[in-house]
N, C-alpha and C positions, 0 to 999 in steps of 0.2 A: 775301696781300691780304685785308683785312677785307671780308666780304660784307654788303651792306646789305639789311635785311629790313624789310618793312612789317608792323607788328603792329596788328591791329584786332580788336575783339571780335565774333565771330560764330561760327557752328556748322559743324562738319565732319561729313560723312556717312561712315558705315561700314556695309557690308552683309555680315553674317556669317550662317552657318548655312544649312541646306538649304532652308528656306523662303524665304530671301532670294533664292536663285537663281531661284525661280519668280516671285516678285513682291516686289521689293526694298522693305523697310521700313527706312528709314534710322535709325540710332542717332546722336544728335547730341551732340557734345562740343565745347566751346569750343576754338578753335585759330586761328592766324594764316592769312592768305590763302595763304601758301606751302604750308601743310599742306592747305588746301582743294584747291588745284590738284594737289598730290601725291596726295591721296585719289582724285580723279577719274582721274588718269593711271594709278594702280595698278588701279582697277576696270576701266578700259578695257583695260589690258594683260592682266589676269588673265582677263577674260571672253573676249578675243580669243584668248588662248593656249589656254584650256580648250575653247572651241567652235571647234576647229580643223577646220572642215568647209568648205573653200572652195566657193563657189557653192551654198550651202545656205540655205534659208529659215530654218532654225534659227539659224544664225549671224547672218544679217541682222537677224532679229527681236530676238534677244537683245542685240545691240549697240545697236540703235535704242532698246531699253528702257533701257539704261544711259544713253544720251545724253539721253533725255527725262526720266529721273529726275533727273539732275544739273542739267538745265536748270530743272526745277521748284524744286530746292533753291537754286540760285543766285538765283532770283527772290525768295526769301524773305530774302536778306541785306539789311541796312540799308546801301545804297550810300552814303548821306550821311555815315555814321559812319566810312567808310574814309579813310585818308590818301591822298595823291596816287598813290603807288605801288600802294596797294591798289585804288584805282579803275582804274588801268591794268590791273592783274591781272584785275579783274572783267570789263572790256571784252574783254580777250584771251580769257578763258574763254567769255564769251558768244558771241563770234565763232567760236571753235573748235567749240563745240557745234552752232551753226548749220551750220558747214561739214561736220561729220561727218554730220549728218542729211541735208544736201543730197547728200553723196557716197553715202550709203546708198540714197537714192532713185535715183540714177544707176546704181549697181551693180545694184540690183534690176531696173531697166528692162533693163539689158544681159543679166541672167540670163534674163529672160522672152523676150528675142529668141533665146536659145539653147535654150529649154526643150525643144522638140521634138527638137533635135539631141542633147540629153543626157537623153533620156527614161529612161535607165537609172540616172541619178544617185541618185534617191531610194531605190531598193532598196539600192544600194551604201552610201549614207550611213546607212541604217537599221541595217546590219550593224555599222558603227563605233559608232553611238550605243548600240546594245545592249551593246557591249563597255564603253563608258563607264559604263553603269548597272550593270555587273558582273552582267548576266544570264547564266545558264548557257547555254553554246553547244550547239546541237544540230547535230552534224557533218553528218548526212545531209541535214537540212533546209537547212543552209547551203550544202552542195554543190549542191542543186537551185537555190537562189537565185543562186549565182555562175554556174552553167551557163546560167540564164536571161539573166543580164547579158551573158555572152559571146555568146549568140545575138542579143540585142537590138542589141548593138554591130555585129555582122556585118551585120544587116539595115539598120541605119542607114547604114552605109557604102555598101551596095548602092543605097539610095535616093538618096544624094548623088551616086554615080557615074552613076546613071540621069538625075538632074537636070542634071548637068554635060553629059552627052552631048546631052540635049535642047536645052540652052542653046547648045551649040556648033553644033548643026544649025539653030538659030534656030526651033525648033518651039515657039512661044509658045502656050500654052493656058491657059484660065482654071482656077481651082481647082475649079469645079463640073464642068468637063469631065474633069478628072483623076479625080475621084471616080467619075464615071459609067463611065469607061473601065477603071478598075482592076478586075482580077479578084480574088477572095477571097485567093488566095495570091500575088498580084503586088505587088511593091514600088511604093509610090506615090512618084514622083520628088520630091526635095527640092532646090529651087534656092536657093542662098544666095550672098551677096556675098563677095568676097575678105576684106573686113573682118571679117565675122562668122565666116568660116572660120578666119582667123588667131586670133581671140579664142577660138573653140571648141577649136581645137587646144591652146592653152595651158591651157584649163580641163580638158581630158581629161588632160593631164599632172598637174594637181593631183588629179584623181580617181584616177588610177593610184597616186599616193602614198597616198591614203586607203585604197584596197584593200590595198596592200602593208602599211601599218601594221596593219590588221586581221588579215591573214593571218599575219604574222610573230609577232604576240602569241601565237597559239595553236599555230603550227607547231612540232612536236617536244615540246610540253608536254602536249598532250592525245593519248593513244595512237591514237584513231581519227580524229582531225581530218585529218591529212595523207592517210590512206588514202582518205577521202571527198573532200576538198576540193582536193588538190594539182593534179589534172588539170584540173578546171574553172577553177581559179585561173590556171594557166598559159595556158589558152585565152583567158580574159577579158583578161589582161594583154597577150597578143600581139594580140588583136583591137583593143584600145584603142590600142595603139601603132601598128598599121597604119592605123586610122581617123584618128588625129591626123596621121600622116605624109601621108595622102592629102589631108586638108583643108589642111594647111600647104603641101605641095609642088605639088599638082595644082590645087586650087581657088584658094588664095591665091598660088600660084606663088613661094613663098619657099623657095629651095633652098640658101641660104647662099652665094650667088654675088654678085659685084659688081653684076651686072645685075638683081638681084632688084627687083621693083617696090616703090615706096615706098607703104606702106599706113598710114593714120592714122585717127583718130577725131575728127572735128570735133564740138565740143560744141554749137554753135548760139548764136544771139544771146541768147536768154533765160538760159541757164546762164552765159554769159560775163558778162552784166550782174550776176548774183548773185555770181559770183566776184570781180568788181571791187569790189562793195560790201563784201564780207567782207575784202578787202585794204585797206579804208579809203581808197579813192580816189574823190573826187567828180567823176569823169569818165566819159564813155561810151567804148565801144571805139573809136568813130570819132574822138573827141577825142584818144585816146591815139595812134591812127595818125597824126593830124595832127602831134602832137609828134614822132613818129618821122620824119616827112617833113621837118619843120623842121630837126631835128638832122642829118638826112642831107644836106640842102642846105648847111648850115654846113660840114660835113666836106668836101663836094665843093669848096667855095670855097677852103678851106685847102689841100686837095690841089693845086689849081692853083697856089697861091702857092709851095708847096714844089717843085712840078714846074718852075716858072719858074726857081727858084734852081739846079736841077739841069741846066738847059739844054734842057728839053723843052717849053717854052712852056706852053700850057694842056692839053697832052696828058698828063694825070696818070696815065693807064693805062700809058703808055710808061715814065714814071718809076717807077711801081709795079713794072712788069715787071723793071726793072733792080734794084730793091731786092730782089725775090724771088730773084734770082740770087746774092745775097750770103749764101749759106748756108755753113756750115762743112763741111769735108771729113768723110767717114765716120770715126767713132771720136772725134770732137771735140765732139759735141753736149752731152754731159754736162758737160764742162769749161766750155764756153761758158755753159751755164745757171748753173752755180755762180758764175761770174764776174759774171753779171747780178745774181744774188741779193745778192752782197756789195756791188755798186754801189748797188743800191736801198736796202739797209740803211744804208750810209754816208750816202746822200743825205738820208734823213729824220732820221737822228741829227744830222748836221751842222747842220740847220735847226731842231732841237729841236721837231719836229712832233708827236711822239707818244712815249709811254713804251714801250720795248722791253725786257721783262724778260730778263735773261741766259739763263734757261732756255728761253724761247721762241726765242731766237736759236740756242740749242745744238741743239734736238731737231727738226731737219728733215733730210730727205735726198731723193735722187732715185730714181725708178724709170722704166724705159723702157716705153712702150706697145707691145704686140705688134701685128703687122700685122692680126690679127683685131680687136684692140681699137680700132685706128684706123678701123674701119668706123663707129664711133660716137664715138670720141674722137680726132679727127684732129690736135688741137693740144694745148697744155698743159692740165692739170687738176690738182686737188688732192684727195688722199684719205689720211686717217690719217697725218699728219705728212710725207707724201710729195708732192713735185711730180712729176706724171706727165708724162714727156717723150716727145713723139712725134718719130720720125725714121725714115728709110728703113732697112730691114733686108735682108740678102742674099737672103732667100726671096721678096721682093716682085717683081712684074713691073717691068721697066725704067722704063716711064712712071710707074707708081705710086711708084717710088722718087723720081723727079725731082719729082713733085707733092708728096710728103711733105717733101722737102728744101726746095722753094720755099716751101711753106706754113709752114715752121718756120725761116725764115731769121733771121740775127742781129738784124735790126731789128724783126721781129715778136716774137721771143722776149724781147727786152730789156724790153718792157712787160708781156708776159704773165707773166713771172717775178715781177715786182713785184705783179701782180694775184693770183697764186696763193700767194705766200709772205708776205713782209713788205714793205710794211705791209698786205697783202691778207688772204687767207683764213686762212693759217696763224696769224697774229697774232690775227685775229678769233676763230677757234675756240679758241685758247689762252685768251684772256681771257673768252670766254663760259662756259668751264668753271669759271671762278673768280669769276664775278660773276653773282648771281641765276641760278644754274645750273638752278633749277627751271623757268625759262622755256624750257628746251630742249623742253618739252612743245609749245611753239608754234614756228612757223617761217614765214618769208615770204621769197620771193626778192627782194623790194624792199629788204630789209636785208641778207640773206645775200649776194646777188650785187651789190646796190646799193652796199654798202660798198667792194668791190674796184673797181667801176666808178667810184665817186666819187674814188678815189685816182688813177685814170687821168686824170680831169678836172683834179684839183688838180696832179698832177705836170706836166701840160701847161702849166698857168698858171705853174708855178714853173720853167719852162724845163728840165725833165728831159731833153728831147731835145737832143742835142749837135750834130746835123747835120740837114740837110733829109731825109736818108734815115731818121733816127730819127723825125722828125716824121711822115713817111709811114707808118712802121711803127705809130706810135700812132694816126694817123688811120684806118688800115685797120680796126683793131679798133673804134674809135669809130663808124665808118661801119657796120661789121658789126652792132654792138649796136643802132644805129638801124634797120637793115634787119630785125633780128629782131622788132622791134615790128610792123613793117609786114607781114612775111610770116606770122608766127605768128597774129596777130589776124585777118588776112584769111582764113587757112586755117580758123580756128574759126568765122568768120562765113560760111563757104561761098563766099568770093569769090576764092579762089586754090587751085589744085590743087598737089599735091606737086611735079610737074614744073615748074610755073610758079615755085614757091619756089626750086628749084635754079637755074632760069634767071635769076631776079632776082639771086641771090647771085653767079652767074658773070658776068652781063652788067653789072650795076650796081655790084657791090662788087669785081669782079675776083678772086673766089675761084677756086682750082683746082677742077676738076670733082669730083675725089675728095673734097676737103674739103667742098665745098658739099653733095654728096650725103650724106656722113656727118652733117653738121650737120642737114639736114632729116630724115634718118632718126631722129635723136635727138629733134628737136623734136616729131614727130608720133607717136612710138612708144608713147605712153601712160604712160611712166615719169615724166613731169613734169606739173605742173598746166598748164592752158591759158594761164596768165599768167606762167609761169616765164621764158620768153625776154624778155618785156616788162619783167620786174623789173630787169634789169641797168641799162639806161639810165634808166628812170623812177625807180628807187630812187636812182641816182647823182645825178640832178637834184634829187631831194627833199633829199638830204643837203647838196648844194651850196647850195641855197636856205636851209636851216637855218643853215649856216655863215655866210652873209651876214647873217642876223639877229643872230647872236651874236658872231662874230669880227670881221667887217667893221665892226660898230658898237661895238667895243671892250668888249663885255661879258665876253668870255673870250679867252684866248690860243688859238692853234691847238692846243697841247698839251693844255690843259684841255678844249677842245671834243672832240678825238678820244678822249682818255682817258675822258671822261664817256659819250660815245656807246657805247663798248664795255662799259659797265657795265649797259646796258639789256637785252642779250640780243637774239635774232633776232625782233624784233617790228616792226610797222608804224612807219614813220618819223613819221607823224602823232602817234602815242602817245609816241615819244621827244621830239618837239617839245613836246607838252603837259607832259611831265615836266620838261624843262629850262627851259621858260618859265613853269611853274606855271600853266598855263591851266585854266579851269574845264572839267570833264568831266561829262557827263550819262549816267545809267544806260542810257537807250535812244537816246543821241545818235548821229547819223550823221556821216560824214566831211564836213568843210567846207573844209579847207585846200587852196586853189588855189596850188600852188607855182610 
C-alpha cells in the first residue's frame, strides 16, 4: 500500500560531535516533516539509551535538554507553509514535547521523594559515568567506594526498620525530636509510605543493574580489579537486594500473593488537567466522569431489556450470572476463541465495512495467559500478532478456576475476540505499520483503545449479537469501559481508594472478585497513563461521532471511512477529524471539538 507523505519546506535538526552532547548546536538541512519527527525520535532514543542511568539527575537533565532544544526548533518552523498533514504532524510533535517535559518534572519530583532512601545512588552512578568517559579505573579506590555503598545501604535498611517499628507502635514524634534524641552512632528512623516503599524497591533494582554493568565490564579484564572489588561488590549487591526486599515485602506488604494490597500513585487534579489538554479533549475530568456515568446508565437500561427477554425481569445481575456460567469445558477455550475470530471477520467482510488485507487475516494466533499473568490480565489481550487468552489452569485454586472460567465465558469472549483481533487491534496495528508509520512516535489510548471500543459500539448497532445472552456479553464490557472512566479518574482525583474501585466493579458491574482486583491492580500500577482507562469509551464515542458526520451524512461509505481512519496512525481523534474534514488548524490552537 502506498504511504502518504506530507512534504513541506523547512529545516531538520541534527546534533553530532562531542560538543553537541554538552550543549546541542543544531545543524539545519531542508527535509519533510516526517524526517523532522524522525530526527527528534532518533535524538530521544540515542540520548535515552546512552544516558542509561535510571533515577539520575544526569539522565533527567540531558533528556530535558533534548526536549527543550527540539521545542525551540519546532517553534522556528513556518506553520502556515505546511499542508494539512504537516500541520497535524506539527501539533503532534508540539504536544509530545510538552508531554515529555511534564513527565520529566513528575519523575524528578518522585526521585526527590526517594532521595534520602537512595542516598548511595550518586556514588554508584559516578562509577558508571567514569566508565562511560573511559577514565582509568583505580581498583583499590573503587573497592573503597563500593564498600561505602554497601555500608550505606545496610544503614538505610536499619533506619527504615526502625521507622517501621516506631510506626507500628504508634510512637509519633516530630522531626526535631528525632534529631535531638538520636545519638551520634544511632540510626535516625525513616518512616515512609507503602507507595514510596514500592517505588524505591523498584528503583533499587535498577541501581543493582547499574552496579552490575559497571562491575562486569572490568571483572576478569583488569588483573587487580576482582582482587580488590569482588568482595565489596558482592556485599553491596546482597545488601541492596535485602533492602529492596524489605521495602517491598515488609513496608509495602507486596509478597506476590493474591491478598497483596493494591498500591497506586494518584496524580492529582492539576496533572490530570494537563494530561487531558495534551490528549486534545476540551473537557474537565469531572465532565468525563459525567459521560462515563451517562453511558453506564444506558448500559444498565439495555441490560434490563435483555434480562426481561431471558425471563429474569429487571434483575439483570441474575441474567448476567446465568451468562457467566456459559463457559466452555477445559481444553476448548482456544477452539472457541478461534471460532469467534472467524465469525467476526466474516461479519465485517459480508457487510463490506473495512478492507482486510489477506496477510493481516493470515498472521495471527493464540497464546494462553498463565495464572501469574492473570493477576494483571484476567481477560483477553493483544500482543505481537497474538490474542492472549485467559482461562483456568490446573494449578489454580478451585475458586480461582471458576472465576476465570466465568469471566471468560462464551458470550464475553465473542466480543473481546473481535476487539483484540479483526476488526480491532490486530488489524489496526497491521495497518499502522504500513501507513504513516513515522507516527508510531506518538500514541494515544483514545485512538489505540478507542478504535476497538468503537467497533464494539458499531457491531452492537449492526446487530452482531445473535441472542439476549450475546447482548449481555457485549453490554458487560461496554458497562465495564464506562466504569473504567469513573473509577480511574476518581482514583487520580483522590476521590476513590483502590478497594472502593474493586467494590464498584464487583457490585455495580458484577465482575468476579479476581477479575476486578486484577483490573484495578493494572489500572493503578503505574504502567499506564492516568487517562488510559478513560481512553476506551471516550475514544470510541469520538470515532462514532466522526462517523455520523461523514458516513451518516453520505460523504463517505463505511469502508472508505474506516480505511481512511487507519491511515492516520495512533493520534488524537480530533486531529483525524481535522484531516478528514480539512478543518483549519492553528499553531498554538487548543482542542475545541465537543463530540
